[in-house]
N, C-alpha and C positions, 0 to 999 in steps of 0.2 A: 266052630264057633256057635254059640247058642243063638237063638232067634233074637232079632233086634228088640231091645227094650223100648226105645223110641228113637226117632231121628231128629237131629238138631240141624237146621239149615245154617251153613256158614257161607257167606257171600264173598266171593273174590271178584276181581275185575272181569274174569273170564266167565262169570255166571255163578249160579247157586250150586253149592256142593252139599252133599248129605254125608255127615260123619256119623259112623256107628257110635252111639253114646256109650255102649258097654265097652267097646274096644278102647274108646278114649279113656274111660275110667281105668281100664287095665294098664294103659300106658302111663297114666299119671302116677301109678304106684310102682311101676316096674321099669319104665323107660322115660327119658326126658320127653317133654312135649316138643313137637317139631318146631324148630326155630324159624322165624321169618316165613311161615308157611304160606300166607296169602301173597306176599311179595314174590316168593319163589315161583308159585304157580302162575301168577300174572306175567312175570318176565320170561319164564321158561316157555310159556304159551304152547302146551302140548296140543297136538291136533288129534281129534277123535279118529280112532283106527290106526294111529301110528304106534310105534314101539319106542318107549322111553326106557333108558337104562338108568336105574338107581343104583349107584355103585356102593352106597353105604346105607343099606336098608334099615339097620338098627331095629327099632320097635315097629317100623312100618308106617309111621305117621305121614311122612312125605309120600311114600309109595301109595298109600290109600288115597291121599288127596289127588295124586296124578290119575289114578284109576277112575275117580269120580268125574274127571273131565272127559272121559270117553277113550282115552289112550290106554293101550296095554303097557305092561311093565315087565322088564327083566330086572329082577332085584338081586343084587349081590351083597354078601357080607362075609368077612373072614371069620367071624365069631359064630360057632355052631349054635350057641345059645340064642343069638339074635335070629338066626335062620329058623330055628324051631318055633320061637315066639311069633315071628312074622307069618310063618306058614299057617299057624292057628288063627291069628287075627284076620288074615286075608283069604281064608278058605272060601268065603261066599263069592269071591270073584272068579272062582274056577280057573279055566284055562287062560283067562285074560292076564294072569300074573304067573310068572315063572321065577322060582327062587333057586339060587345056586350058592353054595359055600365057596367063595373065592374072594381074593383081594382084587380091588378094582384095577390094579396095575396089570392084572391078567385078563382084563375084559376082552381083549382081542382073541385070546385062546378060547374063552367061553363062547363068544359069538361064532367062531369058526366051528366049534363042536356042535353048535345048534344050527349051523348052516345059514347064519344071518350075515349079510354083507354090510348093511347100513342100518342106522338107528335114527329115529325122529326126535332125539333129544337125550340129554344126559344130565345127571345130578350127582353132586358129591357134597355130603354134609360131614365135614371132617371132625376130628377130635374123638373124645371118649364119651360114652353114654352114661347117664345117671345110674343105670342098672349095673354097668361095669364098676363104677365107683362104689356103689353101695354093697356089692358082693365082696366081702372081705377075702374070700378064697382066691379072688382074681389078683389081689396084690396091688391095686391101683390107689387105694384109699390112704389118706393121711390120718384119718380118724378111727378107722376100724383095723384091728390087728389081723394080719394074715401073712401068708408066705410072700416073700419078695419076688414076685413073678412078673406081672404087668404084660403078659402076652395077650394080645387081642385074638390071635390064632393060637390055641393051645398046642398046635402041632409044630410050632417054631421051636428051634433048639435053644436059642439065646434067651436067658431070663435076666431080670434086673439083678438078682443075687449074683449071677456070674459076672456081670459088668462091675458091680460094686466090689466084689471080692477078688477079682483077678486082673482087672485093668490097671495099668501103671498110673502113678500120680499125674503125669502129664496127660495121659489119655482121659482120665476122669476130669481133670481141669478143663480140657478142651470141650468135652461133652457138656459139662455144666455151663460153661461160658457161651458156647455157640448155640446149643439147642435150648438151654434154659434161660439164657441171658442173665445169668446169676452173677452179680457184682463180686460176691465173695467166693467165686469158684475155686481159686487157688487155695485159699485157707481151708475150705471145706474138703477139697480133694486131699490135701496134706494130712488133715486130721483123720479122715476115713482110712487112709493107708496105715496110719499108726494104730488106730483102734482095731482094725480087722486082724492085726497080727496076734492079738490076744484072743479075740472071739470074732469069727466071721459073722457078717450080717446076714440073717436068714428071714427076719420078719420086718414088716413095714414100720410098725411103731418104734422098734428099736432104732432103725435108721432115722426116722423122723425126729425122735427125741435127741439123738446124737447131734443132728444138724441144728436143732433149736439150742442146744447147749453151746455149740460152736459159735453161732452168730448172734444169739440172743433173740428176744421176741420184741418186735416193734409194730404196733398196730394190730388190726384184726387178722390180717393174712398170715397163715402159718409160714414160718421161715423156711420150711422144706418144700414149699409149693413148686418153686422153679426147678429144684433138683429133681423132684419126682416127675415133673413134666419132661425134663431132659432125658431121664432114664427111660420113660415110656416111649418117647420118640425114637431113642436109640434102639431099644429092644424090637420095636415094630418097623424100623426103617421108614418112618412116616413121610419124611421129606422126599426120600428116593421113590417111594410108592406114588407120591403126588406127582412128581415130575414125569414118571413113566405113565401114570394113569391119564394125565392130561393129553399126552401124545396119543395114547391108544384110543381114547374116546373121541378126541377131535378128528382123528383120521377116519372114523366110522360115521360121522355125522352126515346126514343128507343135506344138500344145499338148502338153506333157509331154516334149518333146525338149529336149536340152541343148546349150549352147555351152561349150567349154573353151578357155582361152587360157593359153599358157605364155609368160611374159615373162622378160627377162634383165637389166633395169635399172629403176631407180625411176621414170623418166618413163613408160615403158610401163605398169608395174604400177599407177601412180596413175591413169592413164586408164581402165584396165580396172576397177579397184576402184570408182572414182566412177561409171562407167557402170552397173555392176551394182547398186551401192547406190541410185543415183537412180531405177532402174527396178524396184526390189524393195520400195519403200515404197508401201503402199496409200493413205496419207494424208499430206498436207503440212500443216505448222503453222508460223506465224510470229507473233512477238509482237504485230504490228499487226493481226492477223486476230482477229475475235471467236470463231471456232471453226475447227478443222481443215477442210481441203478435200480432195476426192479428187485423187489424183495422176494427171494425164492421161497420163503416161508409164509408169504401172504395168503391167508385162507379164512380170516375171521373179520367180523365187523363188531366193534364194541357196542354193546347195548347199555352198559353202565360205565360211563367214563369215570365216575366216582362210585365207591362201594355203597350199597344200601345197608343201613343199620336199623336195628329194631327201634320202634318208637317208645316213648316213656311208658306207655301202658303195658307193652309186652315186657319191657325190662323189669317193671315192678312185679308182674305176674310170674315171670320166669327169669330169676336172676342170672341163670346160666347164659342167657341170650345177650348179656351186656357187652361182651367182647365180639359178638358175631358180626361178620361182614359178608355181604352177598355180592358177587360179581358174575356177570352174564355176558356171553359173547355168542354171535351167530355165525354159522358156517356160510361162506359165500360160494357161489357157483363157479 
């Protein structure tokens, strides 16, 4: 990374941070700005000298903010493009930051390979980055034509094209309904199966236009948005990775350290909410039991009983943040 052009102080509750202005400009054009950055740092409360695991490094925005608190960071991302970008952005931090290409569901394996038993905090910023959306070749975009791919990790075998062209009508309907929460899931699945018999779907805009023709357009939101979300989540097994990742990261937290998760839709948020809730109850009680019993999974203390959402200023500055929810829990001894 080139020398600093100048430094702009950003003040969090944990103290002043210095953000590399040149790196911030790079991110503005190539990655989304980190969502809920100040709230995340304040509630994650990294300790100087501790090691925080950022399981979704992306453009490195949250990683850099953590590094400025004095904590070291092990940053993971399954997207090789993200790892390459972040390694350039964070080069000035030297050995204080370690980057690995890996899904956060495999955090335990990475930690074992590095000989690290426990971590002093963990962060997950879920969803897809602006850079992935804007790169037509990745196949995430509704507005830019590209191959129907949607793999965050290009090494994965399953693509969106394979799902759309080979899954049965019932399988597609279930994916669209459960992962996309699409009201017209059955109608869309039925028509896709009919249309693909003539010409298989290979490109993003072909599929997007077909869905628009099937359900019509109402309002500003593209009618294929929820279907594309469902396909992306299926291809990358996002909910499965989240469930495994929460277990892997929580089990490695030092007592008193925290895990923060930023979600962008209800399915993710429900998983995080239930995971934190179920592990923050010291006792369990059921009507058929004579008395409450100790909770064998009790290991967390809720820091955010209700999720933290972006304020109106951030929502206006970064429309992507509007659906974000931040939840934080602390590992108990």
